[in-house]
C-alpha positions in Angstrom: -18.9 -40.7 83.5 -21.5 -38.4 82.0 -18.8 -35.9 81.1 -17.0 -38.7 79.2 -20.2 -39.7 77.3 -20.9 -36.1 76.5 -17.3 -35.6 75.2 -17.6 -38.8 73.0 -20.9 -37.5 71.6 -19.4 -34.2 70.7 -16.4 -36.0 69.0 -18.8 -38.2 67.0 -20.9 -35.2 65.8 -17.8 -33.2 64.8 -16.4 -36.3 63.0 -19.7 -36.6 61.1 -19.7 -32.9 60.2 -16.1 -33.3 59.0 -17.1 -36.3 56.9 -20.0 -34.4 55.3 -17.8 -31.4 54.7 -15.3 -33.6 53.1 -17.9 -35.0 50.7 -18.9 -31.5 49.6 -17.7 -30.3 46.2 -18.7 -27.8 43.6 -21.4 -30.0 42.0 -24.9 -28.6 42.4 -28.4 -29.7 41.4 -29.0 -28.8 37.7 -25.4 -29.1 36.7 -24.6 -31.0 33.5 -21.6 -33.3 34.0 -19.6 -35.8 32.1 -18.9 -39.2 33.7 -17.6 -42.7 33.0 -19.7 -45.8 33.7 -17.9 -47.8 36.4 -20.5 -50.4 37.4 -24.0 -51.7 36.4 -26.4 -53.7 38.5 -30.0 -54.8 38.2 -31.6 -51.4 38.7 -28.8 -48.8 38.7 -25.8 -47.6 36.7 -22.9 -46.1 38.7 -20.9 -43.3 37.2 -17.6 -41.8 38.2 -18.1 -38.0 37.9 -14.6 -36.7 38.8 -16.1 -35.3 42.0 -15.6 -36.6 45.5 -18.9 -38.6 45.1 -19.9 -41.1 42.5 -23.2 -40.7 40.7 -26.0 -43.1 40.1 -28.7 -43.2 37.5 -31.7 -45.5 37.2 -30.9 -48.3 34.6 -34.3 -47.9 32.9 -33.4 -44.3 31.9 -30.6 -45.6 29.7 -32.6 -48.4 28.1 -33.9 -48.1 24.6 -37.4 -48.9 23.3 -36.2 -52.6 22.9 -35.2 -52.8 26.5 -31.5 -53.0 25.7 -29.1 -51.0 27.8 -27.4 -48.3 25.7 -24.1 -48.1 27.7 -21.4 -50.4 28.9 -18.7 -50.1 31.6 -16.1 -47.7 30.4 -18.5 -45.5 28.3 -18.5 -41.8 28.8 -21.9 -40.1 29.1 -23.4 -36.7 29.9 -26.0 -36.4 32.6 -27.7 -33.8 34.8 -27.4 -33.7 38.6 -30.9 -33.9 40.1 -30.0 -34.6 43.7 -27.0 -34.6 46.1 -28.2 -36.5 49.3 -27.2 -39.8 50.8 -23.5 -39.4 50.0 -24.0 -39.8 46.2 -25.0 -37.8 43.2 -28.4 -38.6 41.8 -28.1 -38.3 38.0 -30.6 -38.2 35.1 -30.7 -37.7 31.4 -33.0 -34.7 32.0 -34.6 -32.7 34.8 -38.0 -34.2 35.7 -40.3 -35.2 38.5 -42.7 -32.9 40.4 -41.4 -29.4 41.2 -42.7 -26.1 42.4 -42.6 -22.7 40.8 -39.1 -22.1 42.3 -37.7 -25.2 40.8 -39.2 -24.4 37.4 -37.6 -21.0 37.6 -34.2 -22.6 38.3 -34.6 -25.0 35.5 -35.5 -22.2 33.1 -32.7 -20.0 34.3 -30.1 -22.8 33.8 -31.5 -23.7 30.4 -31.9 -27.3 31.4 -34.0 -29.8 29.5 -37.0 -31.3 31.3 -39.0 -34.4 30.5 -42.5 -33.8 29.2 -45.2 -36.1 28.0 -47.4 -35.0 25.0 -50.9 -35.6 26.4 -52.9 -34.2 23.4 -53.2 -31.9 20.4 -54.9 -28.6 21.1 -55.5 -25.5 19.0 -52.2 -24.2 17.8 -50.1 -26.8 19.4 -49.9 -29.5 22.1 -50.7 -30.0 25.7 -47.6 -31.2 27.6 -47.3 -32.7 31.2 -44.1 -31.4 32.8 -43.0 -31.7 36.4 -46.6 -32.2 37.5 -47.8 -29.1 35.7 -49.6 -28.6 32.4 -47.6 -26.8 29.7 -48.2 -25.6 26.2 -46.0 -26.3 23.2 -46.7 -24.4 20.0 -47.0 -26.5 16.9 -43.9 -25.0 15.4 -41.9 -25.8 18.5 -42.5 -29.5 18.8 -40.0 -30.5 16.1 -37.3 -29.1 13.9 -39.3 -30.0 10.8 -42.9 -29.4 9.7 -45.4 -31.4 11.8 -47.9 -32.8 9.3 -49.4 -35.5 11.6 -50.0 -34.3 15.1 -51.3 -37.7 16.3 -47.9 -39.4 15.9 -46.5 -37.4 18.8 -49.4 -37.9 21.3 -48.5 -40.2 24.2 -44.8 -39.9 23.7 -42.2 -38.4 26.1 -39.6 -35.9 24.9 -37.2 -33.4 26.4 -38.2 -29.7 26.4 -36.8 -26.3 27.3 -38.9 -23.9 29.3 -39.2 -20.7 27.3 -41.9 -18.9 29.2 -42.9 -19.1 32.9 -45.5 -16.7 34.2 -48.4 -16.4 36.7 -46.8 -18.7 39.2 -46.4 -21.5 36.7 -49.9 -21.3 35.3 -48.6 -19.9 32.0 -45.9 -22.4 31.1 -44.7 -22.6 27.5 -42.0 -25.1 26.4 -40.1 -25.8 23.2 -38.5 -29.0 21.9 -37.3 -27.3 18.7 -34.9 -25.1 20.6 -33.4 -28.0 22.3 -33.1 -30.0 19.0 -31.5 -27.0 17.4 -29.0 -26.6 20.3 -28.1 -30.3 20.1 -27.8 -30.1 16.3 -25.4 -27.2 16.6 -23.2 -29.1 19.0 -23.3 -32.2 16.8 -22.5 -30.2 13.7 -19.5 -28.6 15.4 -18.3 -32.0 16.4 -18.9 -33.4 12.9 -17.0 -30.5 11.4 -14.0 -31.1 13.7 -13.8 -34.9 13.0 -14.9 -35.2 9.4 -13.5 -33.6 6.2 -14.5 -33.6 2.6 -13.6 -36.9 0.9 -14.2 -39.0 4.0 -16.6 -42.0 3.7 -19.0 -42.3 6.7 -22.1 -44.4 7.5 -25.4 -42.7 7.1 -29.1 -43.4 7.7 -31.7 -42.4 5.1 -34.2 -40.2 6.9 -36.5 -39.0 4.2 -36.8 -38.8 0.4 -37.6 -35.9 -1.9 -38.0 -35.6 -5.7 -34.4 -34.4 -6.0 -32.7 -36.8 -3.7 -32.4 -38.2 -0.2 -31.6 -36.6 3.2 -29.2 -38.8 5.1 -28.3 -38.5 8.8 -24.5 -38.8 9.2 -24.3 -37.8 12.9 -27.0 -37.3 15.6 -29.2 -34.5 14.3 -26.8 -33.8 11.3 -28.2 -34.4 7.9 -26.8 -34.0 4.4 -28.3 -34.2 1.0 -27.5 -36.9 -1.5 -28.7 -35.6 -4.9 -30.5 -38.1 -7.1 -27.6 -38.0 -9.5 -25.3 -39.1 -6.7 -27.5 -41.9 -5.3 -26.4 -44.5 -7.8 -24.4 -45.1 -11.0 -27.7 -46.2 -12.5 -29.9 -43.6 -14.1 -32.8 -43.0 -11.7 -36.2 -41.5 -12.3 -37.0 -41.6 -8.5 -34.8 -41.7 -5.4 -37.0 -44.5 -4.1 -35.6 -46.8 -6.9 -32.3 -46.7 -5.0 -33.0 -46.3 -1.3 -35.7 -46.1 1.3 -36.0 -44.4 4.7 -34.2 -46.4 7.4 -31.5 -47.8 5.0 -28.0 -47.6 6.4 -25.5 -46.9 3.6 -21.9 -45.7 3.2 -21.7 -42.2 1.7 -18.8 -40.0 0.7 -18.8 -36.4 2.0 -18.3 -34.2 -1.1 -19.1 -30.8 0.5 -19.1 -29.2 3.9 -20.1 -25.5 3.9 -22.3 -23.0 5.6 -26.0 -22.9 4.8 -27.7 -19.6 4.0 -30.0 -20.0 6.9 -27.3 -21.0 9.3 -25.8 -24.4 10.2 -24.0 -26.7 7.9 -24.6 -27.5 4.3 -23.4 -31.1 3.7 -23.3 -32.7 0.3 -23.1 -36.5 0.1 -22.6 -39.1 -2.6 -23.6 -42.7 -2.3 -22.3 -43.8 -5.7 -18.8 -42.4 -5.0 -18.6 -44.6 -1.9 -19.1 -47.6 -4.2 -16.9 -49.1 -6.9 -17.2 -47.5 -10.4 -18.9 -50.1 -12.6 -16.7 -49.2 -15.5 -13.7 -50.6 -13.6 -15.2 -54.1 -13.9 -17.1 -53.7 -17.2 -14.5 -55.7 -19.2 -14.6 -58.5 -16.7 -18.4 -58.8 -16.8 -19.0 -58.3 -20.6 -17.2 -59.4 -23.8 -17.7 -58.6 -27.5 -20.4 -60.8 -28.9 -22.3 -61.4 -25.7 -26.0 -61.2 -25.9 -27.4 -59.6 -22.7 -30.7 -58.2 -21.4 -31.1 -54.5 -21.0 -33.5 -51.6 -20.6 -34.0 -48.7 -22.9 -33.3 -45.6 -20.8 -33.5 -42.8 -23.3 -33.9 -42.1 -27.0 -31.8 -39.8 -29.2 -31.8 -38.7 -32.8 -29.1 -41.2 -33.7 -30.3 -44.2 -31.7 -31.2 -45.5 -28.2 -29.2 -45.8 -25.0 -29.7 -49.2 -23.3 -28.6 -49.9 -19.7 -27.1 -53.4 -19.4 -26.0 -53.1 -15.7 -26.4 -50.3 -13.1 -24.3 -47.5 -14.3 -23.4 -49.1 -17.6 -25.1 -47.7 -20.7 -24.4 -48.5 -24.3 -25.7 -47.0 -27.6 -27.7 -48.9 -30.2 -27.2 -46.8 -33.4 -30.1 -46.4 -35.8 -28.1 -48.6 -38.2 -28.1 -51.4 -35.6 -31.9 -51.3 -34.9 -33.2 -53.7 -37.5 -32.4 -55.9 -40.5 -33.7 -55.3 -43.9 -35.0 -51.7 -43.5 -33.8 -48.3 -42.9 -34.8 -47.0 -39.4 -35.2 -43.2 -39.4 -36.3 -42.8 -35.7 -35.4 -44.9 -32.7 -39.0 -44.7 -31.5 -40.1 -46.6 -34.6 -38.4 -49.7 -33.0 -38.2 -49.2 -29.2 -39.6 -47.0 -26.5 -38.1 -45.7 -23.2 -38.4 -48.3 -20.4 -38.7 -51.2 -22.7 -36.8 -54.4 -21.9 -34.7 -55.6 -24.8 -31.9 -58.1 -25.6 -28.8 -56.6 -27.2 -25.5 -57.9 -28.6 -22.3 -56.2 -27.5 -20.3 -55.1 -30.6 -17.6 -53.2 -28.8 -16.7 -52.1 -25.2 -14.2 -49.4 -24.2 -13.9 -48.8 -20.5 -11.3 -46.1 -20.9 -13.6 -44.0 -23.1 -16.6 -45.3 -21.2 -18.4 -46.4 -24.4 -20.3 -49.5 -25.3 -21.6 -50.2 -28.8 -24.7 -52.4 -28.9 -26.9 -54.0 -31.6 -30.5 -55.0 -31.5 -30.5 -56.7 -34.9 -27.5 -58.9 -34.2 -29.1 -60.0 -30.9 -32.2 -61.1 -32.8 -30.3 -62.7 -35.7 -30.9 -62.2 -39.5 -34.6 -63.0 -40.1 -34.0 -63.5 -43.8 -31.7 -66.4 -43.2 -34.5 -69.0 -43.1 -37.4 -66.9 -44.6 -38.1 -69.5 -47.3 -38.9 -72.1 -44.7 -41.4 -69.8 -43.1 -43.0 -68.2 -46.2 -43.9 -70.2 -49.3 -45.1 -68.8 -52.6 -48.9 -69.0 -52.8 -49.4 -69.0 -49.0 -52.0 -66.8 -47.4 -50.5 -64.6 -44.7 -51.7 -61.9 -42.3 -49.4 -59.0 -41.7 -49.3 -55.5 -40.2 -49.5 -52.4 -42.4 -46.3 -50.3 -42.2 -47.0 -47.6 -44.8 -48.5 -46.9 -48.2 -45.9 -45.4 -50.5 -45.5 -44.6 -54.2 -44.6 -48.3 -54.9 -47.5 -49.8 -53.0 -48.3 -51.1 -49.6 -45.5 -52.2 -47.2 -46.6 -54.9 -44.8 -44.7 -56.4 -41.8 -45.0 -60.2 -42.2 -42.6 -61.4 -39.5 -40.2 -59.7 -37.1 -37.7 -58.0 -39.4 -39.5 -59.2 -42.6 -41.4 -56.7 -44.7 -43.2 -57.5 -48.0 -44.5 -55.2 -50.7 -47.9 -55.3 -52.3 -47.3 -53.4 -55.6 -49.9 -50.9 -56.8 -50.3 -53.0 -60.0 -51.1 -56.1 -58.0 -53.6 -54.1 -55.9 -55.3 -52.9 -59.0 -56.0 -56.5 -60.1 -57.6 -57.4 -56.7 -61.3 -57.9 -56.4 -63.2 -54.7 -55.6 -64.0 -55.6 -52.0 -60.4 -56.6 -51.3 -59.0 -53.5 -53.0 -61.2 -51.2 -51.0 -60.3 -53.0 -47.8 -56.6 -52.7 -48.4 -56.9 -49.0 -49.6 -58.6 -48.1 -46.3 -56.0 -49.8 -44.1 -53.9 -47.6 -41.9 -50.5 -48.2 -40.3 -50.9 -50.8 -37.6 -53.9 -52.5 -39.2 -53.9 -56.2 -40.1 -54.3 -57.3 -43.6 -54.4 -60.8 -45.2 -52.6 -61.2 -48.5 -50.8 -63.9 -50.6 -47.1 -64.5 -51.1 -46.3 -64.1 -54.8 -42.6 -64.1 -54.8 -39.7 -64.6 -52.3 -36.1 -63.4 -53.0 -34.0 -63.8 -49.8 -30.8 -62.7 -51.5 -32.4 -59.4 -52.5 -34.4 -59.2 -49.2 -37.6 -58.8 -51.2 -41.0 -60.4 -50.9 -43.8 -59.5 -53.4 -47.4 -59.9 -52.2 -50.6 -60.2 -54.1 -54.2 -59.5 -53.1 -56.0 -61.9 -55.5 -57.1 -61.3 -59.1 -60.4 -59.7 -60.2 -62.6 -62.0 -62.4 -63.1 -59.2 -65.0 -59.4 -58.4 -65.2 -58.0 -58.9 -68.7 -54.9 -61.3 -68.8 -51.7 -59.8 -70.0 -51.3 -62.3 -72.8 -54.8 -61.4 -74.1 -53.9 -57.7 -74.4 -50.6 -58.6 -76.1 -52.3 -60.8 -78.8 -55.1 -58.4 -79.4 -52.6 -55.7 -80.4 -50.8 -58.1 -82.8 -54.0 -59.4 -84.3 -53.2 -63.0 -83.4 -55.6 -65.2 -81.6 -54.4 -66.2 -78.2 -54.6 -69.6 -76.7 -57.6 -69.8 -74.5 -57.2 -69.9 -70.7 -59.8 -72.1 -69.4 -59.5 -70.8 -65.9 -59.8 -67.1 -66.9 -61.6 -67.0 -70.3 -64.7 -69.1 -69.6 -67.6 -69.7 -72.1 -67.5 -66.2 -73.6 -63.8 -66.5 -74.4 -64.3 -69.8 -76.2 -67.1 -68.4 -78.4 -65.0 -65.3 -79.3 -62.1 -67.5 -80.3 -64.3 -69.7 -82.5 -65.8 -66.6 -84.2 -62.3 -65.4 -85.1 -61.4 -68.8 -86.6 -64.5 -68.9 -88.7 -63.8 -65.4 -90.0 -60.4 -66.5 -91.4 -61.9 -69.3 -93.4 
């Protein structure tokens, strides 16, 4: 009986050994493997690894910051083998947990990433907690870009590579930068295989510079979208078109090798959009009055943007009614909001002719209803020329105070006007309005001691003029009476 029990025990042991042997494969702790998610439960995700045993990874490792699981059944993922007991492979996104010097050496030799928590900023870098040990990460090795705010990293957990291991683990130096550069190289290679120039892809705006925006088009792979390629509209600042975090379509216009290694990727956001000139004729018609913004000035006029990417020219001759404009800046300035009339639009030649004066209308059309002879009016001095003082009375309406009229003005008024500079306000009188000739003559009042024209005329002829009660006064009457007595 005992012999039979002994025999059965030996058979069971040999069967268990055979089972364990059957489960053995070439997978070892530290290996990086690819697998397919085959099941998900409350705390674990099960992965078919292609080996004789399936793998399992804690669900929380695959959850994002928002708690959402980042994989689904059927997805393929890359993981590390961190254990092989219990008839299954224990998997993880990185090596971690407490380990001795020997395990640290294995991790370093295999070039495996290991989880590390940034516990604080220290002189020259950061203190990192890795596998139960304190490690040091130089400032330049924490990221693949310049670290300008150390505090934003403290308290966060990242993956690192062990680059130095000495003194039984007491001198432990790690690098995140090397891991990022490795991942970037892999991602760039994949991007170069799958994407070609001319393709349109989705990208995420990562950061802005004066000359454009850096956009991530694959994990760790960024391209530059120059400011001239961000929008069909004329931009002064990339922030006028995009902001970090925006997800936008971009066209890949260049893939090449950068001088310092890696890929040089040129992107265009505007080429991934419809050209506004293709729909310009549908949006605007000749005669339309539309709002716009002055984007730049030229010797011959001003360019006005009436829609993103659609600019038209207001020629100097279309700047204002009733006067000759020599410089565009005399009428408008860059950045100013204006209303313009569309005179002509040619999408083929990509040209739009605009007019400021037609949008405003002819101010002389109803000038007589606004300015009456004898009325007192305050205007703005334009200039003082050889003919006299030019004064802006209303938008598009300029009047002239002739020098002869100014000479007849009271002394105080004359001095006031003569001291006026362009831009100053002056108050004058309307003497004459001629809409057909687009002329308005102004006066400044008559001096009390000014001799009337008819008096000068009659003095020369020797004839006695008819007295002007308003202007001659008592002295004039006595002079006239004396001349009449002399004739008798």
